[in-house]
C-alpha positions in Angstrom: -27.9 -73.7 59.6 -24.7 -73.0 59.5 -22.8 -73.7 56.3 -19.9 -76.3 56.3 -16.4 -75.6 55.6 -14.9 -76.7 51.9 -12.3 -78.7 51.5 -13.5 -82.3 52.7 -16.8 -84.1 51.4 -19.6 -84.2 53.8 -20.9 -87.3 55.8 -24.2 -87.0 54.6 -25.5 -84.2 52.3 -29.4 -82.7 52.3 -30.5 -85.2 49.5 -29.9 -87.9 52.5 -32.9 -86.5 54.1 -35.1 -84.6 51.3 -34.4 -86.5 48.5 -36.2 -90.6 48.0 -34.5 -93.4 47.8 -31.2 -95.4 49.4 -27.6 -93.4 48.9 -25.9 -95.1 46.2 -23.0 -97.7 46.9 -19.3 -96.5 47.2 -18.8 -98.3 43.8 -21.9 -96.6 42.2 -20.3 -93.2 43.2 -16.6 -94.3 41.8 -19.0 -95.3 38.6 -20.5 -92.0 38.2 -17.0 -90.8 38.9 -15.5 -92.1 36.4 -18.5 -92.1 33.4 -18.5 -88.4 33.5 -14.9 -88.3 33.5 -14.4 -90.9 30.5 -17.2 -88.7 28.3 -17.1 -85.2 29.1 -14.8 -84.3 26.0 -14.8 -80.9 26.8 -13.2 -81.2 30.1 -10.9 -83.6 28.7 -9.9 -81.0 26.5 -9.1 -78.3 29.2 -7.3 -81.1 31.4 -9.9 -81.5 34.1 -9.2 -84.2 36.6 -12.1 -85.0 39.2 -10.5 -85.5 42.1 -13.3 -86.3 44.4 -16.6 -87.3 44.3 -19.0 -88.2 47.7 -22.8 -87.9 47.9 -23.5 -84.2 47.2 -19.8 -82.9 46.6 -17.2 -82.8 44.1 -14.0 -81.5 44.0 -12.1 -80.7 40.1 -8.8 -79.5 39.2 -7.5 -78.2 36.2 -4.1 -76.9 35.1 -3.4 -73.1 34.2 -1.7 -73.1 31.1 -1.4 -70.4 28.3 -4.1 -71.3 26.8 -6.4 -71.3 30.0 -5.6 -67.4 30.2 -7.1 -64.2 28.8 -5.4 -61.4 26.8 -3.9 -60.1 30.4 -2.4 -63.2 31.3 -5.2 -64.3 34.2 -7.2 -67.2 33.9 -10.1 -66.4 31.8 -13.5 -66.5 32.9 -14.5 -69.4 30.3 -11.9 -72.0 31.7 -13.2 -71.0 35.8 -16.8 -71.2 35.0 -15.5 -74.8 33.4 -13.8 -76.3 36.1 -16.6 -75.1 38.3 -19.7 -76.2 35.9 -17.9 -79.8 35.9 -17.7 -80.4 39.9 -21.4 -79.5 40.0 -22.1 -81.9 37.3 -20.2 -84.6 39.0 -21.7 -83.6 42.7 -25.4 -82.9 41.2 -25.3 -86.9 39.7 -24.1 -88.2 42.9 -27.9 -88.9 43.8 -27.4 -92.1 41.2 -29.9 -89.7 39.0 -29.1 -88.0 35.5 -29.3 -84.3 36.8 -29.4 -81.2 34.3 -28.3 -77.8 34.8 -31.5 -75.5 35.4 -29.3 -72.1 36.5 -25.9 -70.7 37.2 -24.8 -67.9 38.3 -21.5 -66.7 39.1 -18.9 -64.1 40.5 -15.9 -63.4 39.6 -13.7 -62.5 42.9 -10.0 -62.1 41.8 -7.5 -63.0 39.2 -6.3 -66.2 38.9 -2.7 -66.3 38.1 -1.3 -69.3 39.0 -2.8 -73.2 38.6 -4.1 -75.2 39.6 -7.4 -74.2 39.6 -9.6 -76.2 42.3 -13.0 -76.3 42.3 -15.3 -77.6 45.4 -19.3 -78.4 44.2 -21.3 -78.9 47.8 -24.8 -79.7 47.8 -26.9 -76.5 49.9 -30.4 -77.7 49.5 -32.2 -80.5 47.9 -35.7 -82.0 47.0 -37.0 -84.5 45.0 -36.7 -82.9 41.9 -34.4 -79.6 42.4 -31.3 -79.3 44.3 -29.0 -76.2 44.8 -25.3 -76.3 44.7 -22.6 -73.6 45.7 -19.2 -74.0 43.8 -16.0 -72.3 45.1 -13.0 -72.3 42.9 -9.8 -71.3 44.2 -6.2 -70.6 42.5 -2.9 -72.8 43.4 -2.2 -70.1 46.2 -5.3 -70.9 47.5 -7.1 -67.6 46.8 -10.8 -67.5 46.3 -11.7 -66.8 43.0 -15.4 -67.3 42.1 -18.0 -68.7 44.1 -21.2 -70.2 41.7 -24.3 -71.2 42.6 -26.2 -73.7 40.6 -29.7 -75.4 40.2 -30.2 -79.1 39.0 -32.8 -80.7 38.1 -33.4 -84.5 38.3 -34.4 -86.6 35.7 -35.3 -90.0 37.9 -33.7 -91.5 34.8 -30.5 -93.8 36.5 -27.0 -92.8 35.7 -26.5 -95.3 32.6 -24.1 -98.5 33.8 -25.1 -98.3 37.9 -24.5 -101.7 39.4 -28.1 -101.6 40.6 -29.6 -101.1 37.2 -28.2 -103.6 35.7 -24.8 -102.2 34.8 -23.3 -102.6 31.8 -26.5 -103.6 29.6 -28.1 -100.6 31.7 -25.4 -98.4 30.3 -26.3 -99.5 26.8 -30.0 -99.3 26.7 -30.4 -96.4 28.7 -27.7 -94.3 26.1 -29.4 -95.4 23.2 -33.1 -94.8 24.0 -35.2 -92.5 22.7 -35.0 -89.3 24.7 -32.6 -90.2 27.1 -30.3 -87.9 28.5 -26.3 -88.6 27.3 -23.9 -87.6 30.1 -21.7 -86.5 27.1 -23.9 -84.3 25.5 -25.0 -80.4 27.0 -26.0 -77.0 26.0 -25.5 -73.4 26.6 -25.6 -72.1 30.3 -28.2 -70.2 29.2 -30.2 -72.9 28.1 -32.5 -74.9 30.6 -31.9 -78.2 31.3 -28.8 -78.9 29.9 -27.3 -82.5 31.1 -24.3 -82.0 33.1 -23.4 -78.7 33.4 -23.4 -75.8 31.1 -21.0 -77.0 28.2 -21.1 -77.0 24.8 -21.9 -79.8 22.9 -19.2 -82.1 22.2 
């Protein structure tokens, strides 16, 4: 199967054929995007914005200011990873089920010198519980500076607040339920099953 070019969200994703259940509505897709954007405090701290979300796809944008750079003035590897991770987090949760990061591998290909940095995550395979995503990060000049491959695990718990799951009441009960996955909490990149990517706990 040939790879789809990055830059536009796919009309369908591998999850449409490999993942049980119907795709979530456009309203619920927007809810997933907004819910993560509002609750990911680390992404907010870095100024990362979720520019686009579709089934199995997301695009995140981050400015490249002085505090995003390393000691020699290039984009910090941690900042590059952070924008890639947020794009992945949104893409893997567009199924409507809370998904967590099992593993991420990143390759840094070129120095990022000019912002903003843009990360696009696209689902490349999916089964009932596990899905794989490719993430590409480009700088403000369109140069590809990093690629990632990330694996997500679906907990089969609905993203809190989806209209199909009862809206605000569902959001409150899911967020407060013992053992439920919090969309604002996460572990390190080396810790498996970290909710919504691999960032530090908020």
